[in-house]
Residue, then its C-alpha position, 0 to 999 in steps of 0.5 A: x500499500x505504501x508503494x501506491x501512495x508514493x507513486x500517486x505522490x510522484x505523479x501529483x508532484x509531476x502534474x502540479x509542476x507541469x501546471x505551474x509551467x503552463x500557467x507561467x507560460x500562459x501569463x507570458x503569452x498573454x502579457x506579450x499579446x497585450x504589449x503587441x495590441x498596445x503598440x498597434x492601437x497606439x500607432x493607429x491613433x487610439x488609446x493603447x489601453x484598448x488592448x486590455x480587451x485581450x484579457x476578456x473572452x472574445x476581447x481579440x476579436x472585438x480588437x480586430x473588429x475595431x481595427x478593421x472597421x473602425x475610423x482610425x484617428x490617424x486617418x482624421x489627422x492625415x485628412x486634416x494635414x492634407x486639406x491645410x497643406x499648400x498645393x504643389x503648384x501654388x494655386x489651389x484648385x477652383x481659385x482664379x489666377x487671374x489678377x483682380x483689379 
């Protein structure tokens, strides 16, 4: 009977050490995913904290939907800069080049 309890204890110790290892790996992958999503959201012009959606169920899907179908703040900023930039020819379209006097 002593052999069974020592074999059980050995198997349980092996299982627990493997479980701890996989939990640590899981947290490392989760932290890396949050870090990557934070950088992507920041570069797109969104608040990086949106990457914390990766923690909740269906969160990564929500992140992808926001990035795929949402209007990026970076696009709005680019449109405003393009509207304010001078035209290469010096005359914006729709204006007269004839002197007014």
